[in-house]
ChimeraX commands (.cxc) that place a marker at each C-alpha (Angstrom):
marker #1 position 19.76,-45.61,21.70 radius 0.5
marker #1 position 18.52,-42.23,22.94 radius 0.5
marker #1 position 15.72,-40.44,21.06 radius 0.5
marker #1 position 14.93,-36.74,21.58 radius 0.5
marker #1 position 12.42,-34.30,20.14 radius 0.5
marker #1 position 14.10,-31.00,19.25 radius 0.5
marker #1 position 12.89,-27.68,17.92 radius 0.5
marker #1 position 14.90,-27.48,14.70 radius 0.5
marker #1 position 17.03,-29.83,12.64 radius 0.5
marker #1 position 19.31,-26.86,11.91 radius 0.5
marker #1 position 20.31,-26.34,15.55 radius 0.5
marker #1 position 21.22,-29.50,17.42 radius 0.5
marker #1 position 22.71,-28.98,20.87 radius 0.5
marker #1 position 24.00,-31.48,23.36 radius 0.5
marker #1 position 26.16,-33.68,21.14 radius 0.5
marker #1 position 28.66,-35.01,23.69 radius 0.5
marker #1 position 32.44,-35.00,23.51 radius 0.5
marker #1 position 35.21,-33.56,25.65 radius 0.5
marker #1 position 37.44,-33.05,22.61 radius 0.5
marker #1 position 36.96,-32.19,18.95 radius 0.5
marker #1 position 37.73,-35.80,18.02 radius 0.5
marker #1 position 35.10,-37.21,20.40 radius 0.5
marker #1 position 32.47,-34.67,19.35 radius 0.5
marker #1 position 33.10,-35.48,15.68 radius 0.5
marker #1 position 32.69,-39.21,16.27 radius 0.5
marker #1 position 29.47,-38.65,18.26 radius 0.5
marker #1 position 28.07,-36.36,15.58 radius 0.5
marker #1 position 28.67,-39.04,12.97 radius 0.5
marker #1 position 26.45,-41.33,15.08 radius 0.5
marker #1 position 23.69,-38.72,15.46 radius 0.5
marker #1 position 20.74,-38.91,13.06 radius 0.5
marker #1 position 18.27,-36.02,12.93 radius 0.5
marker #1 position 14.92,-36.58,11.21 radius 0.5
marker #1 position 13.15,-33.44,10.07 radius 0.5
marker #1 position 11.10,-31.51,7.53 radius 0.5
marker #1 position 12.99,-29.35,5.06 radius 0.5
marker #1 position 11.02,-26.13,5.06 radius 0.5
marker #1 position 13.07,-24.04,2.64 radius 0.5
marker #1 position 11.63,-23.92,-0.86 radius 0.5
marker #1 position 14.87,-22.72,-2.44 radius 0.5
marker #1 position 17.40,-25.03,-4.11 radius 0.5
marker #1 position 21.05,-24.00,-4.23 radius 0.5
marker #1 position 22.85,-23.90,-7.56 radius 0.5
marker #1 position 25.42,-26.63,-8.12 radius 0.5
marker #1 position 28.34,-25.85,-10.42 radius 0.5
marker #1 position 29.91,-27.48,-12.36 radius 0.5
marker #1 position 27.96,-30.74,-12.20 radius 0.5
marker #1 position 24.31,-29.60,-12.31 radius 0.5
marker #1 position 21.88,-26.69,-12.36 radius 0.5
marker #1 position 20.53,-27.28,-8.83 radius 0.5
marker #1 position 21.12,-29.29,-5.69 radius 0.5
marker #1 position 18.34,-31.73,-4.77 radius 0.5
marker #1 position 18.30,-31.74,-0.94 radius 0.5
marker #1 position 17.68,-35.32,0.19 radius 0.5
marker #1 position 19.92,-35.39,3.26 radius 0.5
marker #1 position 22.90,-33.67,4.84 radius 0.5
marker #1 position 26.28,-35.11,5.91 radius 0.5
marker #1 position 27.12,-38.83,5.92 radius 0.5
marker #1 position 28.51,-41.48,8.28 radius 0.5
marker #1 position 31.88,-41.56,6.52 radius 0.5
marker #1 position 34.82,-39.91,8.26 radius 0.5
marker #1 position 36.96,-38.76,5.35 radius 0.5
marker #1 position 39.76,-36.50,6.51 radius 0.5
marker #1 position 39.73,-34.26,3.45 radius 0.5
marker #1 position 35.93,-33.84,3.15 radius 0.5
marker #1 position 34.94,-30.39,1.85 radius 0.5
marker #1 position 32.04,-30.42,4.33 radius 0.5
marker #1 position 34.59,-29.66,7.04 radius 0.5
marker #1 position 34.23,-26.11,5.70 radius 0.5
marker #1 position 30.43,-25.89,5.74 radius 0.5
marker #1 position 29.32,-28.31,8.46 radius 0.5
marker #1 position 32.10,-27.70,10.99 radius 0.5
marker #1 position 33.28,-30.07,13.71 radius 0.5
marker #1 position 29.93,-31.71,14.50 radius 0.5
marker #1 position 28.57,-32.80,11.11 radius 0.5
marker #1 position 25.53,-34.73,12.36 radius 0.5
marker #1 position 23.38,-36.52,9.79 radius 0.5
marker #1 position 20.07,-35.02,8.70 radius 0.5
marker #1 position 17.37,-36.78,6.68 radius 0.5
marker #1 position 14.25,-35.14,5.30 radius 0.5
marker #1 position 10.86,-36.81,5.45 radius 0.5
marker #1 position 8.93,-34.47,3.13 radius 0.5
marker #1 position 10.33,-35.96,-0.07 radius 0.5
marker #1 position 7.07,-35.40,-1.97 radius 0.5
marker #1 position 7.26,-31.64,-1.32 radius 0.5
marker #1 position 10.93,-31.58,-2.30 radius 0.5
marker #1 position 10.16,-33.29,-5.59 radius 0.5
marker #1 position 7.24,-30.91,-6.22 radius 0.5
marker #1 position 9.73,-28.06,-5.87 radius 0.5
marker #1 position 12.04,-29.82,-8.32 radius 0.5
marker #1 position 9.14,-29.93,-10.78 radius 0.5
marker #1 position 8.72,-26.17,-10.43 radius 0.5
marker #1 position 12.38,-25.62,-11.31 radius 0.5
marker #1 position 12.01,-27.98,-14.29 radius 0.5
marker #1 position 8.96,-26.11,-15.55 radius 0.5
marker #1 position 10.71,-22.75,-15.26 radius 0.5
marker #1 position 13.53,-23.87,-17.58 radius 0.5
marker #1 position 11.43,-25.54,-20.28 radius 0.5
marker #1 position 12.12,-26.49,-23.01 radius 0.5
marker #1 position 15.65,-26.98,-21.65 radius 0.5
marker #1 position 16.55,-30.05,-19.60 radius 0.5
marker #1 position 17.27,-29.33,-15.92 radius 0.5
marker #1 position 19.97,-31.31,-14.10 radius 0.5
marker #1 position 19.82,-31.99,-10.36 radius 0.5
marker #1 position 22.66,-33.13,-8.07 radius 0.5
marker #1 position 21.52,-35.30,-5.17 radius 0.5
marker #1 position 24.77,-35.50,-3.23 radius 0.5
marker #1 position 26.08,-31.94,-2.97 radius 0.5
marker #1 position 26.10,-31.92,0.85 radius 0.5
marker #1 position 25.67,-35.59,1.66 radius 0.5
marker #1 position 25.98,-39.20,0.63 radius 0.5
marker #1 position 22.29,-40.10,0.22 radius 0.5
marker #1 position 22.94,-43.79,-0.41 radius 0.5
marker #1 position 24.45,-44.14,3.07 radius 0.5
marker #1 position 21.05,-43.35,4.63 radius 0.5
marker #1 position 18.80,-44.80,1.93 radius 0.5
marker #1 position 17.76,-47.70,4.20 radius 0.5
marker #1 position 16.21,-45.09,6.51 radius 0.5
marker #1 position 14.63,-42.79,3.92 radius 0.5
marker #1 position 13.89,-44.44,0.57 radius 0.5
marker #1 position 14.43,-40.93,-0.84 radius 0.5
marker #1 position 16.79,-41.98,-3.61 radius 0.5
marker #1 position 14.34,-44.59,-4.84 radius 0.5
marker #1 position 11.56,-41.99,-4.99 radius 0.5
marker #1 position 13.82,-39.46,-6.71 radius 0.5
marker #1 position 15.04,-41.94,-9.34 radius 0.5
marker #1 position 11.45,-42.94,-10.08 radius 0.5
marker #1 position 10.36,-39.29,-10.28 radius 0.5
marker #1 position 13.07,-38.29,-12.75 radius 0.5
marker #1 position 12.55,-41.48,-14.73 radius 0.5
marker #1 position 9.06,-40.21,-15.57 radius 0.5
marker #1 position 10.15,-36.65,-16.39 radius 0.5
marker #1 position 11.64,-36.25,-19.85 radius 0.5
marker #1 position 12.99,-32.76,-19.25 radius 0.5
marker #1 position 15.14,-33.60,-16.25 radius 0.5
marker #1 position 18.26,-35.51,-15.35 radius 0.5
marker #1 position 19.36,-36.67,-11.92 radius 0.5
marker #1 position 22.84,-37.48,-10.67 radius 0.5
marker #1 position 24.29,-38.37,-7.31 radius 0.5
marker #1 position 27.53,-39.81,-6.00 radius 0.5
marker #1 position 28.35,-42.26,-3.24 radius 0.5
marker #1 position 31.16,-44.12,-1.55 radius 0.5
marker #1 position 28.74,-46.71,-0.15 radius 0.5
marker #1 position 27.53,-49.99,-1.57 radius 0.5
marker #1 position 23.93,-50.74,-0.46 radius 0.5
marker #1 position 22.57,-50.48,-4.01 radius 0.5
marker #1 position 20.23,-53.49,-4.18 radius 0.5
marker #1 position 17.00,-51.59,-3.41 radius 0.5
marker #1 position 17.57,-49.29,-6.41 radius 0.5
marker #1 position 18.39,-51.78,-9.14 radius 0.5
marker #1 position 14.85,-52.52,-10.37 radius 0.5
marker #1 position 13.58,-48.94,-10.55 radius 0.5
marker #1 position 12.48,-47.72,-13.97 radius 0.5
marker #1 position 15.09,-45.00,-14.39 radius 0.5
marker #1 position 14.78,-44.55,-18.19 radius 0.5
marker #1 position 18.43,-43.49,-18.41 radius 0.5
marker #1 position 17.74,-40.23,-16.57 radius 0.5
marker #1 position 19.76,-40.99,-13.44 radius 0.5
marker #1 position 23.54,-41.19,-13.53 radius 0.5
marker #1 position 24.70,-43.37,-10.64 radius 0.5
marker #1 position 28.19,-42.18,-9.74 radius 0.5
marker #1 position 30.77,-43.59,-7.38 radius 0.5
marker #1 position 33.54,-41.71,-5.63 radius 0.5
marker #1 position 36.71,-43.78,-5.89 radius 0.5
marker #1 position 40.40,-43.40,-5.28 radius 0.5
marker #1 position 43.52,-45.49,-4.95 radius 0.5
marker #1 position 43.70,-48.02,-2.09 radius 0.5
marker #1 position 46.41,-45.84,-0.53 radius 0.5
marker #1 position 44.15,-42.78,-0.37 radius 0.5
marker #1 position 41.12,-44.76,0.78 radius 0.5
marker #1 position 42.95,-46.55,3.59 radius 0.5
marker #1 position 44.71,-43.40,4.83 radius 0.5
marker #1 position 42.01,-40.77,4.52 radius 0.5
marker #1 position 38.55,-42.29,3.88 radius 0.5
marker #1 position 37.71,-43.77,7.28 radius 0.5
marker #1 position 34.44,-45.58,7.77 radius 0.5
marker #1 position 33.85,-46.20,4.06 radius 0.5
marker #1 position 33.90,-49.42,2.00 radius 0.5
marker #1 position 37.17,-50.40,0.32 radius 0.5
marker #1 position 37.65,-50.00,-3.42 radius 0.5
marker #1 position 36.92,-53.66,-4.15 radius 0.5
marker #1 position 33.49,-53.46,-2.48 radius 0.5
marker #1 position 32.63,-50.22,-4.29 radius 0.5
marker #1 position 33.48,-51.79,-7.64 radius 0.5
marker #1 position 31.25,-54.79,-6.88 radius 0.5
marker #1 position 28.40,-52.34,-6.33 radius 0.5
marker #1 position 29.30,-50.55,-9.57 radius 0.5
marker #1 position 28.99,-53.82,-11.44 radius 0.5
marker #1 position 25.44,-54.35,-10.11 radius 0.5
marker #1 position 24.45,-50.80,-11.08 radius 0.5
marker #1 position 25.95,-51.10,-14.56 radius 0.5
marker #1 position 24.15,-54.40,-15.13 radius 0.5
marker #1 position 20.90,-52.62,-14.20 radius 0.5
marker #1 position 21.56,-50.35,-17.22 radius 0.5
marker #1 position 22.05,-47.15,-15.23 radius 0.5
marker #1 position 24.33,-44.60,-16.81 radius 0.5
marker #1 position 27.30,-44.68,-14.45 radius 0.5
marker #1 position 30.10,-42.35,-13.55 radius 0.5
marker #1 position 33.12,-41.99,-11.34 radius 0.5
marker #1 position 34.46,-39.10,-9.36 radius 0.5
marker #1 position 38.17,-39.66,-8.89 radius 0.5
marker #1 position 39.02,-37.33,-6.08 radius 0.5
marker #1 position 40.60,-35.85,-4.33 radius 0.5
marker #1 position 43.58,-36.47,-6.55 radius 0.5
marker #1 position 46.54,-36.19,-4.19 radius 0.5
marker #1 position 50.10,-36.17,-5.45 radius 0.5
marker #1 position 52.76,-38.11,-3.58 radius 0.5
marker #1 position 55.88,-40.05,-4.66 radius 0.5
marker #1 position 53.90,-42.99,-6.14 radius 0.5
marker #1 position 50.83,-41.12,-7.38 radius 0.5
marker #1 position 51.30,-41.68,-11.11 radius 0.5
marker #1 position 51.79,-45.43,-10.74 radius 0.5
marker #1 position 48.86,-45.83,-8.35 radius 0.5
marker #1 position 46.38,-43.81,-10.41 radius 0.5
marker #1 position 47.39,-45.64,-13.56 radius 0.5
marker #1 position 46.71,-48.89,-11.71 radius 0.5
marker #1 position 43.27,-47.54,-10.81 radius 0.5
marker #1 position 42.50,-46.90,-14.48 radius 0.5
marker #1 position 43.64,-50.43,-15.37 radius 0.5
marker #1 position 41.28,-51.79,-12.71 radius 0.5
marker #1 position 38.36,-49.82,-14.16 radius 0.5
marker #1 position 39.17,-51.13,-17.62 radius 0.5
marker #1 position 39.32,-54.74,-16.49 radius 0.5
marker #1 position 36.66,-54.90,-13.77 radius 0.5
marker #1 position 34.05,-52.31,-14.73 radius 0.5
marker #1 position 34.06,-51.74,-18.49 radius 0.5
marker #1 position 32.91,-55.29,-19.42 radius 0.5
marker #1 position 29.65,-54.58,-17.56 radius 0.5
marker #1 position 28.95,-51.04,-18.78 radius 0.5
marker #1 position 25.79,-51.04,-20.88 radius 0.5
marker #1 position 24.68,-47.42,-20.93 radius 0.5
marker #1 position 27.68,-45.11,-20.89 radius 0.5
marker #1 position 30.23,-43.97,-18.37 radius 0.5
marker #1 position 31.71,-40.59,-17.44 radius 0.5
marker #1 position 34.60,-39.32,-15.33 radius 0.5
marker #1 position 34.89,-36.29,-13.05 radius 0.5
marker #1 position 38.39,-35.45,-11.85 radius 0.5
marker #1 position 38.86,-33.34,-8.73 radius 0.5
marker #1 position 42.26,-32.39,-7.35 radius 0.5
marker #1 position 42.82,-31.90,-3.65 radius 0.5
marker #1 position 42.00,-28.47,-2.28 radius 0.5
marker #1 position 41.27,-27.02,1.15 radius 0.5
marker #1 position 40.00,-23.84,2.79 radius 0.5
marker #1 position 41.50,-22.18,5.88 radius 0.5
marker #1 position 38.44,-23.17,7.93 radius 0.5
marker #1 position 38.60,-26.76,6.70 radius 0.5
marker #1 position 42.30,-27.00,7.57 radius 0.5
marker #1 position 41.65,-25.77,11.11 radius 0.5
marker #1 position 38.80,-28.23,11.62 radius 0.5
marker #1 position 40.74,-31.12,10.08 radius 0.5
marker #1 position 43.72,-30.52,12.36 radius 0.5
marker #1 position 41.43,-30.39,15.39 radius 0.5
marker #1 position 39.58,-33.58,14.44 radius 0.5
marker #1 position 42.55,-35.48,12.98 radius 0.5
marker #1 position 45.58,-34.06,14.80 radius 0.5
marker #1 position 47.90,-36.73,13.37 radius 0.5
marker #1 position 46.83,-36.28,9.75 radius 0.5
marker #1 position 49.44,-36.15,7.01 radius 0.5
marker #1 position 47.13,-34.55,4.46 radius 0.5
marker #1 position 49.20,-32.15,2.33 radius 0.5
marker #1 position 47.93,-28.76,3.56 radius 0.5
marker #1 position 50.95,-26.47,3.35 radius 0.5
marker #1 position 49.72,-23.17,1.92 radius 0.5
marker #1 position 53.21,-22.38,0.62 radius 0.5
marker #1 position 52.88,-25.26,-1.85 radius 0.5
marker #1 position 49.51,-24.09,-3.14 radius 0.5
marker #1 position 47.82,-21.38,-5.17 radius 0.5
marker #1 position 44.99,-19.21,-3.80 radius 0.5
marker #1 position 41.67,-19.48,-5.59 radius 0.5
marker #1 position 38.23,-18.13,-4.80 radius 0.5
marker #1 position 35.33,-20.58,-4.51 radius 0.5
marker #1 position 31.79,-20.34,-5.84 radius 0.5
marker #1 position 30.59,-18.48,-2.73 radius 0.5
marker #1 position 33.60,-16.18,-2.40 radius 0.5
marker #1 position 35.69,-18.10,0.12 radius 0.5
marker #1 position 39.42,-18.73,-0.27 radius 0.5
marker #1 position 40.69,-22.19,-1.10 radius 0.5
marker #1 position 44.16,-23.53,-1.74 radius 0.5
marker #1 position 44.67,-25.58,-4.90 radius 0.5
marker #1 position 47.68,-27.04,-6.65 radius 0.5
marker #1 position 49.67,-24.42,-8.61 radius 0.5
marker #1 position 49.04,-24.19,-12.34 radius 0.5
marker #1 position 52.17,-26.08,-13.42 radius 0.5
marker #1 position 51.34,-29.02,-11.16 radius 0.5
marker #1 position 47.69,-28.97,-12.24 radius 0.5
marker #1 position 48.82,-29.21,-15.87 radius 0.5
marker #1 position 50.98,-32.24,-15.09 radius 0.5
marker #1 position 48.10,-33.97,-13.28 radius 0.5
marker #1 position 45.69,-33.16,-16.10 radius 0.5
marker #1 position 48.05,-34.48,-18.76 radius 0.5
marker #1 position 48.68,-37.74,-16.90 radius 0.5
marker #1 position 44.98,-38.39,-16.33 radius 0.5
marker #1 position 44.18,-37.62,-19.95 radius 0.5
marker #1 position 46.90,-40.09,-20.91 radius 0.5
marker #1 position 45.46,-42.78,-18.61 radius 0.5
marker #1 position 41.96,-42.17,-19.93 radius 0.5
marker #1 position 43.02,-42.37,-23.58 radius 0.5
marker #1 position 45.02,-45.54,-22.97 radius 0.5
marker #1 position 42.58,-47.52,-20.83 radius 0.5
marker #1 position 39.13,-45.91,-21.17 radius 0.5
marker #1 position 39.25,-44.43,-24.64 radius 0.5
marker #1 position 35.46,-44.25,-25.11 radius 0.5
marker #1 position 34.81,-42.59,-21.75 radius 0.5
marker #1 position 34.17,-38.86,-21.45 radius 0.5
marker #1 position 35.91,-36.62,-18.90 radius 0.5
marker #1 position 33.12,-34.25,-17.87 radius 0.5
marker #1 position 35.44,-31.87,-16.07 radius 0.5
marker #1 position 38.81,-31.54,-14.39 radius 0.5
marker #1 position 39.22,-29.11,-11.51 radius 0.5
marker link #1:1,2 radius 0.2
marker link #1:2,3 radius 0.2
marker link #1:3,4 radius 0.2
marker link #1:4,5 radius 0.2
marker link #1:5,6 radius 0.2
marker link #1:6,7 radius 0.2
marker link #1:7,8 radius 0.2
marker link #1:8,9 radius 0.2
marker link #1:9,10 radius 0.2
marker link #1:10,11 radius 0.2
marker link #1:11,12 radius 0.2
marker link #1:12,13 radius 0.2
marker link #1:13,14 radius 0.2
marker link #1:14,15 radius 0.2
marker link #1:15,16 radius 0.2
marker link #1:16,17 radius 0.2
marker link #1:17,18 radius 0.2
marker link #1:18,19 radius 0.2
marker link #1:19,20 radius 0.2
marker link #1:20,21 radius 0.2
marker link #1:21,22 radius 0.2
marker link #1:22,23 radius 0.2
marker link #1:23,24 radius 0.2
marker link #1:24,25 radius 0.2
marker link #1:25,26 radius 0.2
marker link #1:26,27 radius 0.2
marker link #1:27,28 radius 0.2
marker link #1:28,29 radius 0.2
marker link #1:29,30 radius 0.2
marker link #1:30,31 radius 0.2
marker link #1:31,32 radius 0.2
marker link #1:32,33 radius 0.2
marker link #1:33,34 radius 0.2
marker link #1:34,35 radius 0.2
marker link #1:35,36 radius 0.2
marker link #1:36,37 radius 0.2
marker link #1:37,38 radius 0.2
marker link #1:38,39 radius 0.2
marker link #1:39,40 radius 0.2
marker link #1:40,41 radius 0.2
marker link #1:41,42 radius 0.2
marker link #1:42,43 radius 0.2
marker link #1:43,44 radius 0.2
marker link #1:44,45 radius 0.2
marker link #1:45,46 radius 0.2
marker link #1:46,47 radius 0.2
marker link #1:47,48 radius 0.2
marker link #1:48,49 radius 0.2
marker link #1:49,50 radius 0.2
marker link #1:50,51 radius 0.2
marker link #1:51,52 radius 0.2
marker link #1:52,53 radius 0.2
marker link #1:53,54 radius 0.2
marker link #1:54,55 radius 0.2
marker link #1:55,56 radius 0.2
marker link #1:56,57 radius 0.2
marker link #1:57,58 radius 0.2
marker link #1:58,59 radius 0.2
marker link #1:59,60 radius 0.2
marker link #1:60,61 radius 0.2
marker link #1:61,62 radius 0.2
marker link #1:62,63 radius 0.2
marker link #1:63,64 radius 0.2
marker link #1:64,65 radius 0.2
marker link #1:65,66 radius 0.2
marker link #1:66,67 radius 0.2
marker link #1:67,68 radius 0.2
marker link #1:68,69 radius 0.2
marker link #1:69,70 radius 0.2
marker link #1:70,71 radius 0.2
marker link #1:71,72 radius 0.2
marker link #1:72,73 radius 0.2
marker link #1:73,74 radius 0.2
marker link #1:74,75 radius 0.2
marker link #1:75,76 radius 0.2
marker link #1:76,77 radius 0.2
marker link #1:77,78 radius 0.2
marker link #1:78,79 radius 0.2
marker link #1:79,80 radius 0.2
marker link #1:80,81 radius 0.2
marker link #1:81,82 radius 0.2
marker link #1:82,83 radius 0.2
marker link #1:83,84 radius 0.2
marker link #1:84,85 radius 0.2
marker link #1:85,86 radius 0.2
marker link #1:86,87 radius 0.2
marker link #1:87,88 radius 0.2
marker link #1:88,89 radius 0.2
marker link #1:89,90 radius 0.2
marker link #1:90,91 radius 0.2
marker link #1:91,92 radius 0.2
marker link #1:92,93 radius 0.2
marker link #1:93,94 radius 0.2
marker link #1:94,95 radius 0.2
marker link #1:95,96 radius 0.2
marker link #1:96,97 radius 0.2
marker link #1:97,98 radius 0.2
marker link #1:98,99 radius 0.2
marker link #1:99,100 radius 0.2
marker link #1:100,101 radius 0.2
marker link #1:101,102 radius 0.2
marker link #1:102,103 radius 0.2
marker link #1:103,104 radius 0.2
marker link #1:104,105 radius 0.2
marker link #1:105,106 radius 0.2
marker link #1:106,107 radius 0.2
marker link #1:107,108 radius 0.2
marker link #1:108,109 radius 0.2
marker link #1:109,110 radius 0.2
marker link #1:110,111 radius 0.2
marker link #1:111,112 radius 0.2
marker link #1:112,113 radius 0.2
marker link #1:113,114 radius 0.2
marker link #1:114,115 radius 0.2
marker link #1:115,116 radius 0.2
marker link #1:116,117 radius 0.2
marker link #1:117,118 radius 0.2
marker link #1:118,119 radius 0.2
marker link #1:119,120 radius 0.2
marker link #1:120,121 radius 0.2
marker link #1:121,122 radius 0.2
marker link #1:122,123 radius 0.2
marker link #1:123,124 radius 0.2
marker link #1:124,125 radius 0.2
marker link #1:125,126 radius 0.2
marker link #1:126,127 radius 0.2
marker link #1:127,128 radius 0.2
marker link #1:128,129 radius 0.2
marker link #1:129,130 radius 0.2
marker link #1:130,131 radius 0.2
marker link #1:131,132 radius 0.2
marker link #1:132,133 radius 0.2
marker link #1:133,134 radius 0.2
marker link #1:134,135 radius 0.2
marker link #1:135,136 radius 0.2
marker link #1:136,137 radius 0.2
marker link #1:137,138 radius 0.2
marker link #1:138,139 radius 0.2
marker link #1:139,140 radius 0.2
marker link #1:140,141 radius 0.2
marker link #1:141,142 radius 0.2
marker link #1:142,143 radius 0.2
marker link #1:143,144 radius 0.2
marker link #1:144,145 radius 0.2
marker link #1:145,146 radius 0.2
marker link #1:146,147 radius 0.2
marker link #1:147,148 radius 0.2
marker link #1:148,149 radius 0.2
marker link #1:149,150 radius 0.2
marker link #1:150,151 radius 0.2
marker link #1:151,152 radius 0.2
marker link #1:152,153 radius 0.2
marker link #1:153,154 radius 0.2
marker link #1:154,155 radius 0.2
marker link #1:155,156 radius 0.2
marker link #1:156,157 radius 0.2
marker link #1:157,158 radius 0.2
marker link #1:158,159 radius 0.2
marker link #1:159,160 radius 0.2
marker link #1:160,161 radius 0.2
marker link #1:161,162 radius 0.2
marker link #1:162,163 radius 0.2
marker link #1:163,164 radius 0.2
marker link #1:164,165 radius 0.2
marker link #1:165,166 radius 0.2
marker link #1:166,167 radius 0.2
marker link #1:167,168 radius 0.2
marker link #1:168,169 radius 0.2
marker link #1:169,170 radius 0.2
marker link #1:170,171 radius 0.2
marker link #1:171,172 radius 0.2
marker link #1:172,173 radius 0.2
marker link #1:173,174 radius 0.2
marker link #1:174,175 radius 0.2
marker link #1:175,176 radius 0.2
marker link #1:176,177 radius 0.2
marker link #1:177,178 radius 0.2
marker link #1:178,179 radius 0.2
marker link #1:179,180 radius 0.2
marker link #1:180,181 radius 0.2
marker link #1:181,182 radius 0.2
marker link #1:182,183 radius 0.2
marker link #1:183,184 radius 0.2
marker link #1:184,185 radius 0.2
marker link #1:185,186 radius 0.2
marker link #1:186,187 radius 0.2
marker link #1:187,188 radius 0.2
marker link #1:188,189 radius 0.2
marker link #1:189,190 radius 0.2
marker link #1:190,191 radius 0.2
marker link #1:191,192 radius 0.2
marker link #1:192,193 radius 0.2
marker link #1:193,194 radius 0.2
marker link #1:194,195 radius 0.2
marker link #1:195,196 radius 0.2
marker link #1:196,197 radius 0.2
marker link #1:197,198 radius 0.2
marker link #1:198,199 radius 0.2
marker link #1:199,200 radius 0.2
marker link #1:200,201 radius 0.2
marker link #1:201,202 radius 0.2
marker link #1:202,203 radius 0.2
marker link #1:203,204 radius 0.2
marker link #1:204,205 radius 0.2
marker link #1:205,206 radius 0.2
marker link #1:206,207 radius 0.2
marker link #1:207,208 radius 0.2
marker link #1:208,209 radius 0.2
marker link #1:209,210 radius 0.2
marker link #1:210,211 radius 0.2
marker link #1:211,212 radius 0.2
marker link #1:212,213 radius 0.2
marker link #1:213,214 radius 0.2
marker link #1:214,215 radius 0.2
marker link #1:215,216 radius 0.2
marker link #1:216,217 radius 0.2
marker link #1:217,218 radius 0.2
marker link #1:218,219 radius 0.2
marker link #1:219,220 radius 0.2
marker link #1:220,221 radius 0.2
marker link #1:221,222 radius 0.2
marker link #1:222,223 radius 0.2
marker link #1:223,224 radius 0.2
marker link #1:224,225 radius 0.2
marker link #1:225,226 radius 0.2
marker link #1:226,227 radius 0.2
marker link #1:227,228 radius 0.2
marker link #1:228,229 radius 0.2
marker link #1:229,230 radius 0.2
marker link #1:230,231 radius 0.2
marker link #1:231,232 radius 0.2
marker link #1:232,233 radius 0.2
marker link #1:233,234 radius 0.2
marker link #1:234,235 radius 0.2
marker link #1:235,236 radius 0.2
marker link #1:236,237 radius 0.2
marker link #1:237,238 radius 0.2
marker link #1:238,239 radius 0.2
marker link #1:239,240 radius 0.2
marker link #1:240,241 radius 0.2
marker link #1:241,242 radius 0.2
marker link #1:242,243 radius 0.2
marker link #1:243,244 radius 0.2
marker link #1:244,245 radius 0.2
marker link #1:245,246 radius 0.2
marker link #1:246,247 radius 0.2
marker link #1:247,248 radius 0.2
marker link #1:248,249 radius 0.2
marker link #1:249,250 radius 0.2
marker link #1:250,251 radius 0.2
marker link #1:251,252 radius 0.2
marker link #1:252,253 radius 0.2
marker link #1:253,254 radius 0.2
marker link #1:254,255 radius 0.2
marker link #1:255,256 radius 0.2
marker link #1:256,257 radius 0.2
marker link #1:257,258 radius 0.2
marker link #1:258,259 radius 0.2
marker link #1:259,260 radius 0.2
marker link #1:260,261 radius 0.2
marker link #1:261,262 radius 0.2
marker link #1:262,263 radius 0.2
marker link #1:263,264 radius 0.2
marker link #1:264,265 radius 0.2
marker link #1:265,266 radius 0.2
marker link #1:266,267 radius 0.2
marker link #1:267,268 radius 0.2
marker link #1:268,269 radius 0.2
marker link #1:269,270 radius 0.2
marker link #1:270,271 radius 0.2
marker link #1:271,272 radius 0.2
marker link #1:272,273 radius 0.2
marker link #1:273,274 radius 0.2
marker link #1:274,275 radius 0.2
marker link #1:275,276 radius 0.2
marker link #1:276,277 radius 0.2
marker link #1:277,278 radius 0.2
marker link #1:278,279 radius 0.2
marker link #1:279,280 radius 0.2
marker link #1:280,281 radius 0.2
marker link #1:281,282 radius 0.2
marker link #1:282,283 radius 0.2
marker link #1:283,284 radius 0.2
marker link #1:284,285 radius 0.2
marker link #1:285,286 radius 0.2
marker link #1:286,287 radius 0.2
marker link #1:287,288 radius 0.2
marker link #1:288,289 radius 0.2
marker link #1:289,290 radius 0.2
marker link #1:290,291 radius 0.2
marker link #1:291,292 radius 0.2
marker link #1:292,293 radius 0.2
marker link #1:293,294 radius 0.2
marker link #1:294,295 radius 0.2
marker link #1:295,296 radius 0.2
marker link #1:296,297 radius 0.2
marker link #1:297,298 radius 0.2
marker link #1:298,299 radius 0.2
marker link #1:299,300 radius 0.2
marker link #1:300,301 radius 0.2
marker link #1:301,302 radius 0.2
marker link #1:302,303 radius 0.2
marker link #1:303,304 radius 0.2
marker link #1:304,305 radius 0.2
marker link #1:305,306 radius 0.2
marker link #1:306,307 radius 0.2
marker link #1:307,308 radius 0.2
marker link #1:308,309 radius 0.2
view
């Protein structure tokens, strides 16, 4: 393993690779350790008021990842060592919004659980928010190394969310991530530790068997997860979308992909920061929404859908 000292964690040169595919794979094996100097937190709609920057990127190699837009073709991993300063800044944002409760998202540009064995940042964040009555913390993961977090006194102020999908989507597009069965085993541990839990089902991708496969996913959640839920559960539903830049990078990195990215089949929408993205047209979105509402009502009747986009 080669270790280098560099001038900035924002500008990393020298990641090898004679092709976009090789450079992407090398970047996913590159870990940069640094100090986050910026004192500003980005907003985070629709899930929270602010992002909590614990890390950037993740070792997963999901073809559809929205970070293909923002991190480009060499999405190396960054972890931040000044967690105490980051949490002090979070306290400032909390104080500014009093007496309202401030919600922070810990996985807006990363999967922090994937690097938790290096950082311990999630453990510190969960403990911090557990002691702060005017805050709420949420993060999402595809990974399963949850054991170090189970005994933390979270006081119901951290929602531990898992990104899940059908086995078809996971096996075809979510490379380098645990299978659904392993994720649900981790969910069971987290639920038994009395964390509020949640699921992001996304990206929802339509294909000839999509209704049957997503209904099967809901049945699995009903049978495998719900018996262990002790402190509430929520759903976030995100349909597949892509930007022009993401499509270009995806095709360079995964030239044989069969992700549905034909602009003719999509509707143009403008993102939070003004960029163009292609989403399913309104009629198709309505069909997807109706089917997922039907599945939720039938199999998870007491669970709240926080949003559908």
